[in-house]
KOLBAZA-230115 format. One record per residue (C-alpha): residue number from 1; x, y negated, z negated. Coordinates in steps of 0.25 Angstrom, whole numbers. Last residue first. Layout:
<rs>
pos/X/Y/Z
NUM/X/Y/Z
...
</rs>
This chain:
<rs>
pos/X/Y/Z
650/-81/-244/41
649/-78/-232/37
648/-70/-222/30
647/-71/-207/27
646/-78/-199/18
645/-70/-186/13
644/-79/-186/-1
643/-68/-190/-10
642/-65/-204/2
641/-59/-202/16
640/-51/-213/15
639/-43/-208/2
638/-41/-217/-8
637/-29/-224/-13
636/-30/-233/-24
635/-17/-243/-26
634/-13/-249/-39
633/-4/-260/-38
632/4/-269/-48
631/10/-282/-51
630/24/-290/-50
629/31/-289/-65
628/33/-274/-65
627/30/-269/-50
626/18/-260/-48
625/13/-247/-40
624/2/-238/-44
623/-5/-228/-39
622/-21/-222/-36
621/-25/-210/-30
620/-36/-204/-18
619/-46/-193/-19
618/-58/-202/-24
617/-56/-196/-38
616/-41/-198/-37
615/-45/-213/-35
614/-55/-211/-47
613/-45/-204/-56
612/-34/-214/-54
611/-43/-226/-58
610/-48/-221/-68
609/-33/-219/-75
608/-32/-234/-70
607/-43/-239/-80
606/-40/-229/-91
605/-31/-239/-99
604/-40/-247/-107
603/-36/-259/-103
602/-25/-268/-106
601/-24/-283/-106
600/-30/-287/-120
599/-32/-272/-122
598/-18/-272/-129
597/-15/-257/-126
596/-1/-259/-134
595/5/-250/-124
594/2/-261/-112
593/5/-255/-100
592/-9/-246/-100
591/-11/-231/-101
590/-25/-227/-106
589/-24/-216/-94
588/-13/-213/-85
587/-14/-223/-72
586/-3/-232/-77
585/5/-222/-81
584/15/-220/-69
583/17/-236/-68
582/22/-236/-83
581/38/-233/-79
580/35/-243/-68
579/32/-253/-76
578/19/-260/-72
577/15/-274/-65
576/11/-286/-71
575/2/-292/-62
574/2/-295/-47
573/-9/-286/-45
572/-12/-275/-33
571/-25/-266/-31
570/-22/-257/-21
569/-34/-249/-12
568/-28/-239/-3
567/-40/-232/9
566/-31/-219/14
565/-34/-212/28
564/-39/-225/34
563/-52/-225/42
562/-54/-239/44
561/-42/-247/39
560/-36/-251/23
559/-22/-258/28
558/-11/-251/26
557/-8/-238/31
556/-17/-229/20
555/-27/-240/21
554/-30/-253/14
553/-36/-260/1
552/-30/-271/-7
551/-36/-277/-21
550/-26/-286/-26
549/-24/-294/-40
548/-17/-306/-41
547/-8/-312/-52
546/-11/-326/-58
545/-15/-322/-71
544/-8/-310/-74
543/-11/-296/-69
542/-13/-284/-78
541/-28/-285/-80
540/-31/-289/-65
539/-24/-276/-61
538/-31/-267/-70
537/-45/-273/-68
536/-41/-270/-53
535/-37/-257/-54
534/-48/-253/-62
533/-58/-259/-52
532/-51/-252/-41
531/-54/-239/-48
530/-69/-242/-52
529/-73/-248/-40
528/-67/-235/-34
527/-78/-228/-44
526/-89/-237/-40
525/-86/-237/-25
524/-85/-219/-25
523/-76/-220/-11
522/-77/-218/3
521/-69/-231/7
520/-74/-241/17
519/-67/-252/25
518/-74/-264/29
517/-70/-275/19
516/-55/-275/21
515/-48/-275/9
514/-40/-285/2
513/-45/-290/-11
512/-40/-302/-20
511/-40/-304/-35
510/-32/-316/-43
509/-30/-314/-56
508/-31/-326/-67
507/-37/-316/-78
506/-50/-321/-78
505/-51/-322/-64
504/-47/-306/-63
503/-59/-304/-72
502/-68/-311/-64
501/-63/-303/-51
500/-62/-291/-56
499/-77/-287/-50
498/-76/-296/-38
497/-62/-289/-34
496/-68/-275/-37
495/-80/-279/-28
494/-69/-283/-18
493/-63/-270/-19
492/-75/-261/-15
491/-79/-272/-6
490/-65/-271/3
489/-66/-254/0
488/-80/-253/6
487/-84/-240/1
486/-91/-227/7
485/-96/-219/-3
484/-90/-209/-14
483/-97/-206/-26
482/-87/-201/-37
481/-90/-191/-48
480/-80/-190/-58
479/-82/-176/-62
478/-67/-171/-61
477/-66/-171/-76
476/-53/-180/-75
475/-62/-189/-65
474/-74/-188/-78
473/-65/-189/-89
472/-59/-202/-82
471/-71/-209/-79
470/-75/-205/-94
469/-64/-213/-99
468/-65/-223/-90
467/-80/-227/-96
466/-74/-225/-109
465/-64/-236/-108
464/-77/-244/-102
463/-86/-243/-112
462/-75/-246/-122
461/-72/-259/-115
460/-87/-261/-113
459/-88/-260/-129
458/-77/-268/-130
457/-83/-280/-121
456/-96/-280/-126
455/-91/-280/-142
454/-83/-294/-138
453/-95/-299/-130
452/-104/-298/-143
451/-94/-306/-149
450/-93/-316/-141
449/-108/-316/-138
448/-110/-318/-154
447/-110/-307/-166
446/-103/-315/-176
445/-92/-309/-182
444/-85/-308/-197
443/-100/-305/-201
442/-97/-291/-207
441/-105/-283/-196
440/-99/-293/-185
439/-86/-289/-189
438/-89/-274/-188
437/-96/-276/-174
436/-83/-283/-169
435/-73/-273/-177
434/-81/-261/-172
433/-80/-265/-158
432/-66/-269/-157
431/-62/-254/-163
430/-72/-249/-152
429/-65/-256/-142
428/-51/-250/-148
427/-55/-238/-152
426/-58/-233/-138
425/-45/-236/-132
424/-36/-230/-142
423/-46/-217/-144
422/-44/-216/-128
421/-30/-218/-130
420/-28/-207/-139
419/-37/-199/-133
418/-30/-201/-119
417/-16/-198/-128
416/-20/-187/-131
415/-27/-181/-119
414/-15/-186/-111
413/-5/-178/-121
412/-14/-167/-119
411/-14/-168/-103
410/3/-167/-104
409/2/-154/-113
408/-7/-150/-104
407/3/-154/-91
406/14/-148/-98
405/6/-135/-102
404/0/-134/-88
403/16/-137/-82
402/20/-125/-92
401/9/-115/-87
400/13/-119/-73
399/28/-114/-75
398/23/-102/-83
397/15/-97/-70
396/27/-102/-62
395/35/-91/-71
394/24/-80/-71
393/22/-81/-56
392/37/-81/-54
391/48/-92/-54
390/55/-88/-67
389/54/-89/-82
388/47/-100/-85
387/45/-103/-100
386/33/-107/-106
385/26/-119/-111
384/19/-125/-123
383/13/-138/-123
382/5/-146/-134
381/3/-134/-143
380/-12/-131/-146
379/-16/-119/-149
378/-21/-117/-133
377/-7/-121/-129
376/0/-112/-136
375/-9/-99/-131
374/-4/-104/-116
373/10/-104/-123
372/9/-90/-127
371/0/-84/-115
370/14/-92/-105
369/22/-84/-113
368/16/-72/-113
367/14/-73/-97
366/29/-75/-99
365/32/-62/-105
364/22/-53/-98
363/31/-52/-83
362/43/-50/-90
361/38/-38/-99
360/29/-32/-89
359/41/-33/-79
358/48/-26/-91
357/39/-18/-94
356/34/-14/-79
355/50/-9/-77
354/48/-1/-90
353/35/5/-84
352/41/9/-69
351/52/14/-76
350/46/23/-86
349/35/28/-75
348/48/30/-65
347/54/39/-76
346/43/46/-79
345/40/50/-65
344/54/54/-63
343/54/64/-75
342/40/69/-70
341/46/73/-58
340/57/79/-65
339/50/86/-74
338/41/92/-62
337/52/97/-55
336/58/104/-69
335/45/111/-71
334/46/114/-58
333/40/110/-44
332/47/118/-36
331/47/113/-20
330/51/124/-12
329/63/127/-2
328/63/139/7
327/74/147/2
326/88/143/-6
325/100/150/-1
324/110/141/2
323/109/143/18
322/94/142/16
321/85/153/16
320/80/164/25
319/82/179/19
318/77/191/29
317/76/205/24
316/79/215/37
315/68/226/42
314/75/236/52
313/79/232/65
312/69/237/76
311/69/248/87
310/69/260/76
309/57/255/68
308/49/251/81
307/44/266/82
306/40/267/67
305/34/254/66
304/25/256/78
303/21/271/72
302/17/264/59
301/8/253/64
300/2/262/74
299/0/272/61
298/-6/260/54
297/-14/255/65
296/-20/270/67
295/-22/270/52
294/-30/259/54
293/-38/260/66
292/-44/274/60
291/-47/266/47
290/-55/258/57
289/-61/269/64
288/-58/272/77
287/-66/277/88
286/-62/289/95
285/-63/288/113
284/-60/302/118
283/-47/309/125
282/-46/320/134
281/-39/333/130
280/-31/344/135
279/-20/332/140
278/-13/334/153
277/0/331/151
276/7/320/160
275/5/308/149
274/13/316/139
273/24/306/138
272/11/297/134
271/14/282/138
270/1/280/141
269/-12/288/133
268/-20/293/141
267/-17/309/139
266/-16/316/153
265/-27/324/158
264/-32/336/155
263/-46/341/160
262/-57/343/149
261/-59/347/134
260/-58/336/124
259/-48/336/113
258/-46/321/106
257/-35/312/109
256/-37/298/102
255/-45/287/108
254/-43/273/113
253/-42/265/102
252/-27/261/100
251/-20/247/100
250/-5/247/101
249/-6/237/114
248/-2/248/124
247/-14/257/117
246/-11/269/107
245/-19/282/106
244/-22/287/94
243/-19/300/87
242/-29/307/78
241/-30/304/62
240/-23/315/50
239/-16/302/44
238/-3/310/49
237/-9/311/62
236/-12/295/63
235/3/293/61
234/9/303/72
233/-1/297/81
232/6/284/77
231/19/288/81
230/15/295/94
229/6/282/98
228/20/275/95
227/28/284/104
226/18/285/115
225/18/268/115
224/34/270/116
223/33/279/128
222/22/271/134
221/28/259/133
220/41/264/140
219/34/269/151
218/26/256/153
217/12/253/147
216/1/249/155
215/-3/235/152
214/3/227/163
213/-7/231/174
212/-17/224/164
211/-12/211/172
210/-24/211/181
209/-19/202/193
208/-30/208/203
207/-41/198/198
206/-54/200/189
205/-47/203/177
204/-36/194/175
203/-45/186/168
202/-48/196/158
201/-34/195/153
200/-38/181/145
199/-25/175/139
198/-29/161/141
197/-18/161/152
196/-14/175/155
195/-3/182/148
194/4/194/157
193/11/204/150
192/25/208/150
191/31/221/142
190/46/216/137
189/41/223/124
188/42/209/115
187/31/205/126
186/34/197/138
185/25/188/144
184/21/185/158
183/10/173/162
182/-2/170/168
181/-12/159/172
180/-24/165/179
179/-26/158/192
178/-26/169/204
177/-11/165/206
176/-7/166/191
175/-13/179/189
174/-6/185/201
173/8/179/195
172/4/184/181
171/2/199/186
170/15/199/196
169/24/195/183
168/17/203/175
167/20/216/186
166/35/210/186
165/35/211/171
164/31/224/168
163/40/230/179
162/52/221/173
161/49/225/157
160/48/240/164
159/62/239/169
158/68/232/157
157/63/241/146
156/51/240/139
155/52/238/125
154/40/247/119
153/51/256/110
152/53/245/102
151/44/233/103
150/48/226/91
149/44/212/96
148/31/213/90
147/34/213/76
146/28/225/68
145/19/218/57
144/5/218/67
143/9/229/76
142/1/238/72
141/-12/229/71
140/-12/226/86
139/-5/216/97
138/9/220/100
137/12/204/106
136/14/200/93
135/19/185/90
134/21/184/76
133/30/173/71
132/34/181/59
131/35/176/47
130/22/180/38
129/18/192/48
128/29/197/41
127/34/207/51
126/35/223/48
125/39/230/60
124/50/219/63
123/53/217/50
122/62/206/45
121/58/205/31
120/55/191/26
119/62/180/16
118/68/188/8
117/68/189/-7
116/79/189/-17
115/87/177/-10
114/100/180/-2
113/111/177/-8
112/120/164/-2
111/131/168/8
110/145/169/5
109/154/163/17
108/143/155/18
107/137/154/31
106/122/160/28
105/116/168/41
104/114/180/36
103/114/194/43
102/111/208/41
101/114/208/25
100/111/220/16
99/97/215/9
98/91/230/7
97/81/226/16
96/93/221/25
95/96/209/25
94/95/196/35
93/99/181/30
92/93/167/37
91/98/156/29
90/90/143/36
89/94/132/44
88/83/136/53
87/91/137/67
86/104/142/62
85/98/152/53
84/91/158/65
83/102/158/73
82/111/164/62
81/102/174/60
80/102/178/76
79/116/179/76
78/116/187/65
77/105/197/70
76/115/207/78
75/112/218/70
74/99/220/66
73/96/233/72
72/83/238/81
71/83/225/87
70/70/218/95
69/61/219/82
68/73/215/72
67/76/205/80
66/61/198/81
65/60/198/67
64/75/190/64
63/68/179/74
62/52/180/68
61/61/180/55
60/67/168/58
59/55/159/64
58/49/162/52
57/57/157/43
56/60/145/51
55/44/144/51
54/45/146/37
53/55/136/33
52/49/126/42
51/37/128/33
50/45/128/21
49/52/114/25
48/38/108/28
47/33/114/15
46/44/107/7
45/42/94/15
44/27/93/11
43/30/97/-3
42/42/87/-4
41/32/76/3
40/20/80/-6
39/29/83/-19
38/35/67/-16
37/22/60/-12
36/15/66/-25
35/28/62/-34
34/28/47/-27
33/13/46/-29
32/14/48/-43
31/25/41/-46
30/18/30/-39
29/6/32/-47
28/14/32/-60
27/22/19/-57
26/10/14/-52
25/2/15/-64
24/14/14/-74
23/14/-1/-68
22/1/-4/-69
21/0/1/-84
20/14/-8/-86
19/7/-18/-78
18/-5/-16/-86
17/3/-17/-102
16/10/-29/-96
15/-2/-37/-94
14/-8/-34/-106
13/-21/-26/-108
12/-15/-13/-109
11/-4/-17/-118
10/-15/-24/-128
9/-15/-40/-130
8/-9/-45/-142
7/2/-51/-139
6/-4/-60/-129
5/-12/-67/-140
4/2/-74/-146
3/-3/-75/-161
2/-8/-87/-166
1/0/-94/-177
</rs>
C-alpha cells in the first residue's frame, strides 16, 4: 500500500508550518510594536505630566518666595497656600526647618504624613536657582542667591516714590516726543526707571531728556547703602583688607580711602551721614585683583544677608504632592512590571499560535484529502472524490476536483469503449480479408475478378475506418487544419448529390437539392464536402426504397440570402427515423442504432462524429431531429463569416 506523501512533508516545509511561522512572526511583531508604542506613549505622558508638575512647582515656589521676601514672618500665608493648591490641584504644605507646620492645604481631618524629603527650601536669602522664576532687578554677583523682591531698608517711602515717579514720567514723555519709545518700569523697591525700546541709553544722550537724573539715590537709599557699606567694610577689615565704596547698583571699583595731604573736602560716598564733615584725605583710584574682587563679593553678600535678615521671613520647608500623599508620578519598570509585560506577550503569542493551529488544521485537512484522492487516481482507481465541506475557496476547489474526477472517469470509459469498438471494426474487414486469402491459398476459392473485388472492398472499408480515426484524432488534438475559401453552397450540394446519386438510385431513393446557385460561404470545400457527404450517406443508408433525401441551404431567417449571419445546411430524409432515447447518442463515436453491428446496413459509426468535429472546426454546430417511422433531419449551422473572419459574397 503506497503511503500518502503529504504525511512525510516536514513541518517547516508544510503549509501548516508556514502558517504557524507567519502567525507567530506577526504576533511577535504586533506585541513588540504595541509594547513599544505603549512605553513611548506612557513615557511621553509621564514626561508631559512631570513637566507640567515642575512648572506648577516652580510657580508655587516663586509665589511663596515672593511672600517671604516681602514679609518678616509667615503669618497670614494660609490664604496664599490654599489659593496655590486650588490653582495647581496639588497639596501644598509649609513647615519650619524643624518640621513644625506653618500652613497646609490638605482638607482631610487628619492630613497624610509629609514625605521625608522636602520639595524645596523657601529662603529669599538663598534662592534655589533651578525652581525660582528669576527676574532679578539688582545686578551683580552679590545678589545672585538673594531674591530681588527682598529690598528691606531700600524700600522707598510713598513721598520719595511719588517724586521719582513724576520725574520718570516727565522723562518718558520727553523721549516719546523726540521719537524714542520709552516707558516707566517700577522695581521691587518702588524706584521707577525709564526703559527705552531697544534698551540703548546712549540714544537719549544727545537730547534734553537724559534719564540719568533718576540715578541719584534718595535719602532712604543713601541711608541703606551707607549701612550696607559699613557692614561690608567690617567684613573686609576682619580679613585685613581695606575699605570699599559700593555704588547704587552694589558694584565697586571707585577706590579706597587713602590719606593724602590736601584741603579738606567731603567724602564722595553717597548718603554718608558724615558728608558734611571735612575729610583729611583725598581718594586715589586703586586697581583690584581677582582675589580682592572675590573677597569683596563674599563680604557684600554676607552684609546684604545680614542687612535683610530682619526684613524677610525665616527659611521654611516646602512640600508639594498629591492629596493622597504621592509625589510626582513616574514609570517604574520593575522586575514585577517586566514579568507582567512578558506574561502578557507570552499569552498573546500562545493564543495566536493556538488559533493558527486550529485554522491551519481546518485549512490543511481538505488539502490532504485532495492530495490523497489525486494519488488514488494516479494509482489506477477509476473515480476518486472528496467531501465538499463549504462554499469557500477550498470547497470550490474540492467541487472542481470532483467534477474533474468524474469527467476523467467518463473519458476513461469512452476510451475503453472506443478501443473496443476500433478493435471490433478493424477485426471484421481484417477477418474477411484473411479468410478469403486462406481460402485461395488452400484452393477453395479462385482469384477471379469477383474475388479481387471483394478483397478490395474490404480494404477500402478498412482504409475508410483508419482515415476517419485519423481525422478524429487530429480534431481532438486541435491540429485539424482548414483551408477556407469562398464556396458556392449550391454547387457544393450539387457535387455531393452527384457523388451519391448512383448509390441512391441503387437503393431506390430520390436525391434532390434546394439551394440558390449564387450564394457563397467561406469554408474549407474539402472538409465541408466530407461533412455533408457523411450526412447524405447516412440518410441514404437509412431510407427505404421509394423514399426521398433532400439537401437544403438557407439563412438564419429563412432562405439563404447575401449577408446572412448564419448559413444552415439541412439533410432530411423520409427513412425509419431514430428513437427519442437514442437521438442524443447519434453523434457519439461507434454508436449505431443496430446493436448487432450488422455491416449490411450500418457503417463504422464514425461518420456523424466526424461531422460534429468538422462543424466545430468551422465555428458551427450540428444537430438532429427525428420522428420515428417518418424520417430524420440533420442540420449543419455555419457562421457566414467563416472560420477566419471571411464574409459571404456573391
